[in-house]
N, C-alpha and C positions, 0 to 999 in steps of 0.2 A: 340471438343468444347473448346472455349477459357476460360481460367480460369480468374476470376475477382480478381483483387488486391484491397483490401480496401484502400481508400485514407483517411487519417486522417488530421484534422486541429485543431490547438489549443493545449491546455495543459490537460493532464490527470494525476491523482494521484492514487497510490496504496500503501497500507500498507503491509510491510513485517516484520513479527516478526523476531527478531534477534536470530540466533542460538547461543547456549552457555550461554544465559542468561535465568535463570529459570523463568517460569511463576509464578505468585502469585495471591492471592485472595484479593479483597477489599470488604468491606461491602457496600451494597447499600440498597435501600428501599425494593428490592425484595429478599434480602438475599446476599450471597456471590457471586461475579462475578469474573471469572478468567480473568486476564489481562496479557498482555505481553508488553515488551519494543520493539517498532517497528521503522523502518525507513520509512519515507514518501517519496517514490520514485516518482519523477515527470518526465514526458515525454512530450517534446514539439515536435509537428509534423507540417510539411508543406509538404503534400503528403506522406512523409515517416518520421519516427522519426529521428530528427537531433540532439536532445540533451536529454540525460537521466542522472539524477543526484539525489542525496539525498537532499531533500529540508529541512528536519527537522527530529528530533527524537521525538516520542510521545509515550504515553501509549495507547494501543488499546485492545479492547475486543478480547480475543483469538478466532481465526477463521476468523478474518476480513482480 
């Protein structure tokens, strides 16, 4: 049986918590929330990924 290869178009973004930087807590309306310093990794695709780069650095809720 032939294996299907997913074809991707456009831009996708993922958050990756940076290793070596300790997570910290910030106060919110629901109590303390654990946050990490993360890289926003963007992937641009036209059939296959042709460009992967760090678009920005942001604070993210841990586990994102």
